Structures are given as structure tokens and as C-alpha cells.
N, C-alpha and C positions, 0 to 999 in steps of 0.2 A: 504494500499499499504505500502511495506517495505521501510525502510529508503534509501537503496541503489537504490531502483527502483524510489523513489521520487527525488533523485540527478540526475538519468539519464534523467527523464522526464523534470526537470528544465533546464538541460544543452541542451537538444534537443530544447526546446522553445527558449533559448537564441541563439542557432545556427541558427534556422530559422529566428529569428528576425534580426540577423546580416546580413543575406543574402538579406534582403529586403531593398529598398531604404528608406531614411528618410521620415517620413510622410509628413513633411513640405518642402520637397526639392525644390518644385516649388516656394514657397514663399521665401525661403532663397535665391535662384538664382535670382529671381525678384528683391530682395533687393540689391544683389550684381551688377546686371545690372543697377539698378537705381543709385547706387553710382558711377559707371564708367560713366554713362551718365552725371551726375552732374559734375564730374571732367573734362569731355570733354568740357562742357559748360563754366566752370570756366577758363579753360586754354585758350579758345578762347577769352573770355573776357579780361583776363590778357594781352594777346598779343595786344589788342587794346588800352590799357591804356598807355599813354605816361608818361615817367619819367621826372621829371624836371632836367635841367642841373645843375650839381654841381657848386657852387660859391667858388672859391679859396680865402680863407681868413682865418685869425686866427679863428674867430668865425663865423660859418655859421649855422643858424637855418631855417628849412623849416617845413611846415606842409600842410596838405590838407586832402582830402577824397572824398568819392563819395556816392551818394544815387541813388539806382536803383529799378526797378520793372520789374519782369519778369513772363511771363505767359507760362505755358507748357501744351500740350496736346499730348498723346502719347498712343500707343498700345504696350503692353510688352509681347504678346503672352499668357499671363494668363487671362488678362482682356482687352477687345477690345478697351476700352477708359478710360484713367485716365487724370483727369485735376487738376492741382494745380497752386498756385501763390506763388511767392517767392520775397517779397521785402527784402532789406537789406540795411545796413548802414555800412561804413568803414571810420575810421579816423586814419591817420598815422602822424607821426612826425620823422624828421631826424635832429639830431645835429652832427656837425663836429667841431672838435677843432684842433688848431695847424696845419693848413694846411692839414687836413685830417689824421693826426696821430691817432687821436681818433674819432670813429664814433659810434653813438647810433641810432638804428632805432627801432620804435615800431608802431605796427598796430593793432588796435582793430576792431573786426567786431561783428556785431549783425545781425542775420537772423531770418525771420519768415517764416514758410512753412505752407501753408493751402491748403489741399486736398478737392475737392467737396465730400460730403457724399457719402460713398461707394467706393471711388476711392483710399483711403488710402492704402499704403503698410504696414506701421507700425502704425503711429499715424495720426489722421485726421489733427491735427495742432500741431506745435512744435516751440518752441524758441530755438535758438542755439546762446549761448552768453549772455551778451558780454563777449568776450574772445580775448586774444592776439594770432593770427595766426602767427605773426612775432614779435619777441622781442629779439634783439641781440646787442652785443657790440663787436666792432672790433678794434684792435690796430695794427698799422703798427710799428713794433719793431724798425726798422731801423730809421724812422722819429722820433719816440717818444724819442728815447735815443741818436739821432744824431750819429748812428753807421755807417750809409751808405749813400751814395747819392741817391736822389729819383729815379734816373734811373740807378743805379749801378748794378754790376753783381750779388750781393747778396741781397735778399729781403725775408722778413719774416712777414707774417701777421697771426693773430690768431683771430678767431671769435667764441664767445660763446653765446649760447642762442637758442631760437626757430627759426629755419630757414629751408629752403628747401635745401636739400643736393642732388646733382647729380653727379654721376660717369660716365665717358665716355660721350656717347650721351644721357644717361638716360634710356637705355633699361633695365637694370637690377636694377638700383636704381635711383629713382626720387621721393623723399618722404620728407614731412615735419617732422621734429624731433627736439628734444632737443639735442643739439650737441656741441661738441668742434671740430672745424675744423681748422687744421693748414695748411697754404698755403705758401710754401717756394720756392723761385726762385734762382737756382745756375747756373749762366750764362744762357744757353739755356735750361736748364733742370728744369721743374716745378714739385715739389713733394707735394702732399696733404695727410695729415693724418686725420683719422676720428675716433672719439669715440662719439657715439650717443645712444639716447634711444628714442623709438617710443612714440608718444603722446598717453596717455592711452585710450582716448575716440575715437581714430581714428579706424574705421571699419578694422577688421582683413582680411588677405587674405583667411583665412579659415572661411567660412560662415556657419559652423556647429553651431547650436544653442547655446551650452554652451560657445562659444569663439567668436561669430561673432561680438558682438557690442563693443569689446575693443581689445587692442593689447598691449602687454607688451614685447618688443623685445630689445636687445641690439645689436648695430651694430659697427663693427670694420673694419677699411679698410685702404689701402694705394693706391695711384694712381701716376703714373709717366707719364709725357707727354713731348715730345721734341718739343720746339717752335723755333728751329733754322732755319727751312726752311720757305721760305716766304709764300708759299701757302698750306703747309700741316702740320697738327699736328697729329702725331701718339701717341697712349697712350696705356697703359697696366695698369690693376689694380687687386687687390685682395680684397674680401669682405667677412666678416663672419657675420652671423645672428644667434644670440642666443635666442630662443624662451623661455620666461618666463611667457606666458599667462596663467592665471589660469582659471579653469572651473567653470562656474556659471549657475546651481549647479554642483556639483561634479558628474562625471560619472565614476563609478568604473570598468566598463567593456569596456571603450574606452579611449585611450590616444591620445592627439591631438598636441603633440610637433612637431615642424617642424624646425630643425636646419639645415642651409644650408651654403655652401661655394661657391663663385663665382670667377671664373678667366675670365677676360674680356680683350679684346684687340681690336683695331681698329684704325680708323683715321677719320679726318674730314678736310675739306679744299675746295680749289678751283681748278678745272681741268684747265679751262681756264677763261677768263673774264667772270663774271657773270654766271658761271656754277658751282654751289657749289655741294658738295657731302658729305655724311657721311656713315660709315660702322662700324659695331660692331658685334663681335661674343663672346658668352659667354658659358663657360663650368660650369655646376653646380654639386656639389656632396654634401654629407651630409647624415642625417638620418631623417627618417619620420616614422609615424605610419600609417599602412593601415586600411582598414575597419575592425572593430571588433578586433582590436589588442590593448592590454594594457600592455603586457610584452615584446613583441618582436618588435624590430625596423627594418624597411626596410632601404636599402641603396639607396641613390639618385644618379642617373647617367643620366644627362639630358643636353640638348644643345639648345641655342637660337641664333637668328642672326637677323640683320637688316641692310639693305643697301638702300640708296635712293640718288637721284639727284634732283636738283632744278635749272631751268633756268630762269633768269631774263632778259627781253628784254629792251634796252634803246630806246624806241620809244614811241610815244604818246599812252596814255591809259594804260602804264606800265604793259603789260601782263606778267604773271608769269605761268610756267608749273612745275609740280612736278611729280615724280614717286617714288614708294617705295615698297620694299618687305620685309615682316616680317615673321619670322619662329620661333615657339616655340614648342619643342618636346613633344609628348604625350605618353601615356601608354595605351595599349589595355586592360589592366586588370582594369582600372578605368572605370567603366561602368556607374557611376552616377554623378561623379564630377572629374574634372581634378586638383582641388586645395584642396579639403576638405578631412579631415580624414575619416568622415562618407560618405559613398558611393565612397570612394577612392580605393587605391590599394588593390588587394587581389590575392590569388592564389600563388604568388611567392613573394620573398623579394626584388626585383629589381623595383624601382620606377623611370620610365623613363620620368615623366611629368614635364616639365619646369615650375617653379613657381617663379616669380621674384617680385621685388618691384619697378619696373620702370613705365613709362607712354608712351603711344603712342595713336594717333588718330586712333581708330579701327572701326569708324563709329558709328553714334549717335543713330540709330534706333536699330540695334542688340547690339552694345556695348559689344562685347565679351571680356573676359579676355584672355591675350595672353598666352594660354596653349593648346597644342594639335592642333595647327592651322598653316595653310599657309594663309597669307593675302597679297594681291596685291592691291595696291592703285595707282590711277592716277587722277590727278586733275589739276586745274589752276584757275587764277582769273585775273581780269582786272578792270580798272577805265574807263568805257566807255564814261564818259562825263567830263573828267578832263580839258578840255578846258574852261569850265564855273566854275567860282570861287565858286558858291553855291554848285556845285556838284563835286567839285575837289576831295573830300574825300569819294565819293561813290564807293564801291567795290562790284563787283559781282563775285561769284566764285562757283565752284562744286568740289566735290571729289567722285569717284567711286571706289567700294571696291568689291574684289572677295574673297570668303572664301572656304577653303577646309581643312578637317581634316588631321592630320598627321598619326593618327591611326584611321582607320574607325570604329573599334569596341570600341574605347575609347570615353569618354564623352567630350563635350565642356562645357563652363560655362552656356550655355542655356540648361537645362534639356529636353526641348521640342524636341531638336535634338536627338531623342532616336533611330532612325534607324541606323543599322550598315552599314552606307554608307558614303563615303567620301565627297560628294558635299554638302556643307553647304548652299550656296546660294550667292546672290549678293546684293548690296546696292548702291543707288545713293543719295547723299547729295547735297543740294544747299544753298547757304548763300548770304546774303546782309548785308554789314557793312557800315554805313553811319555816319560820323562825321559831324553833322550839323553846329556845331560851336566848338570853342576851349574847351568848357566845357559841351557839349551836344552831346551824340551819341546814335544811334539806331541800333539794329540788329535783324536779322531774319534768322532762320535756319530751314530748313524742310528737312525730309529725309524719304525713303521708302526702306524696306528691302523685298526681294523677296526669300522665302525659297526654298532650293534645296531638293534633294532626301534623305537627312538626316533627314527630318521632314515628319511625317505622314500627318500633316495638311499643307495646301499649302496657307493659308490665308496670305496676305501681311501685314506688320506691318508699321505704320507711326508714325513719331515723329515731333513735331512742337514746337519751342519756339521763342518768341519775346519779347522785352523789351527795355527799355530806361534807360540811365545812365547819371546822372548829376554830374559832378566833380566840386570840389571846392578847 
């Protein structure tokens, strides 16, 4: 074979390979769904834990922690049943000096994950930690240098270290990172500035194999919020993401860089007594690499939105109702993944798939990433036995989800939804939270997802987790 014919054959082989979905696409997306499910679990548990009230004194030292054990049994669509156990330990300490002018907070966590043989997604067993998931120092400049009154019109705080950063309602950004966060208040205007770096071992939004297990990004942003109205807080923010994640190993025929800019706006507050609301819209632009691209970048042009209401009733059993609509734009050219470079955008240079760094409860059985989706959620909870002291903190609740693609030919985060149809399906979640005493809590959550016409397989998926937490 002549040299030029050999080159033609080689390029043809690469072109065919580029047109095919990644070999391990299902495993990669199963790992992404598993990470989303774990974050949903952790967020629910975080909301249950009560913070100790601050003590106003020159020197204030507090410490504590918790020990928990959780059992999980779920069907992820790839395997009908996976079982794993997750015990963990957390120890935290908080130190305040000079009436809160200086504050130091540290929290160290240690986790152990054990899958039943054959059920593992990556490793059968794994230790995570001990590591600091929160470690920061905060200074109130006005108090520290006696520049302003504690409740004066001008205030400035600076927090440096590992922390969770949230812009707006958290739809585009709700992420732990190592950051410098400046928080200034000028009369009724609150200004926040961000310079942060992602945690290196935190899973990437791009689950392509060379970049899925780590993330190296810089975040810059500024947010303005007006707090002069009694019941409403409007806000607007600008956020930049600079992707510096390296490929392991190097892929010479695919680039994975995703650099994005977000312009968000919205409000949160109270419509009437005990009727709360939140609303956020986000425009995304920037540059990404499509499937099989390593020289030419696509331009991002996407949109996301979220709106919700919550009603709390001042009656016995403390009922609560919630309704929410989430939207994340999609791209019909992304046939195998809405977020990854591999299996991502093709045919044109316009990428309309919304990819953010925020967090929302999207249902624990399907646990989709918010991209190329419409999601409707309705739910509620109550304390049915609050008249009895032992059952006062027993809460029963449910959330129901309806999913629909934005672009029927585009992919969602579950690669099994491979049909070019819009209806993804629906899910029902139920939960029980019970604080048996001041330091002992038990929780149970189970869910079932019912696939729609976007799936060729119509088998239901189930998810169950239960466990107990002892706080000290």
C-alpha cells in the first residue's frame, strides 16, 4: 500500500471511530448518576442536621461531629440491583474571637464504601479521607478594626479556604471549592466577589474517561443583591469558569476543555405569609469542544431556568407543599451525552446544551443531570404524630417528578434514553425522617422511576437507602 493510501485509510478509521459512541458510555454515565444520587443523599442529610446556636462572647469554642451508617439498594438501568454500605465519621470545630470578628471553622470527614461483590461501579471498596471538606477562616473587617458599627450601613467580610459557594439560588453554581469570597454590604445593596479553584479530586462535569475523575477549574464571579425590600430579594450575577483539567492519559485526537460564562438573574422571598418563592434564569455562553474535535472550538449558547413555590401551614402536623419547574436547554446534535466532549456536539459549531455547576433535587432513582431537560416537581411533607412527644420530629413526605427532553433527538445524562422521543418518564419518591432524640436520627427514602417513550426498555428502576446518624 502506498504512503498516501495508508494515510487515507488511517483517517477513515479515525473518522468511523469518532462517529461511534464511547465504548464505556454506559459505565461512565452510571458513575455520573451514582455521584448525583450521593449528592442528593448528602444534601438531604445536611438539611436534617441542626447547627448549634452561636454564643456571643470574646472567646467561643465549639466542637462536635457525627457517626452514621447507611445502606443502599438500587437499580441504575445497567444492573438490576446494586447494594453497598457507607459508614462515615465527621468531626468539626468552630472558633470565634472578639465577638465574631474572627471565625475559624474546620470539618474533617472519613468515609468507607463497600459494594457487594459484582455490584461495584468502580471499586468494590474504597476509603475516602480523612480529609477536610470544610476549612475556612472569616474576618469581619468592620468589627476587627473597629471601623463600623455591627449593624451599620457598611459591612465587609472576607472568607478564605475550602467552602461551599452558591450564587443566586444555586442553579448555576453550588459547589465546594477552595476560594476567596468577599461579602460587602453597602446600605441595602449586598455585593459578593469570588475567586475560587475547584477541588482537584472532585468528579468533573465531563465524564469522559480521561477527565472524569478529577477537575481543575478556576471560577471568578460577582453577585449583586438588593435587600431593601421586606419580602423580596432580587439578584443578578456574572460567573466565569476557566477549565484547566488535564487529560489522563493524553488524547491527541480529542480536546475536552469547557470554558463557560453565566449571566444569572432572579429573586427569592415571600409572596404572602408562609408562601415562599424562588426564581432564577441563566444565560450561558463560552467555548467547548465537540465530539472528535481537537483543533476547532464550538461556541456555547444555552439557557436554564428554575422557579418554585413552597407553602407552609400553621396548623397541627405542620404540613408543607412545594412545586417547582426546572429547565435546562439541550442540543439535538448531542446524540450520546449532554455534558461530555466525547459523544457530544457534532455537525455544527453551535452548542446549545446547558451545563452548569449547580444543584437541584431531580429525583433519586433517575438522578438526571440538569441538561436537555424539562423537570416538574410536586411534593409535600407533614408530621402526623406531632401531638406525642416521642413522635414530634417524625416527618413523612413525598416528591413526584415528571421529565421531558428539551430536544427529543438530543441525549440526556442517562444513555439508555436512546430513542429520539421527548417523553423521558416520571418518578415518585417517598421519605421518612425521624429524630428520635437530640443526638440520634433515622432516615429512609425509597423511589421508583417509570421510563417513558425515550427508552426502548420499559423496566422500572428502584432506589432505597436507609440509615442512622448519631451526633455528638
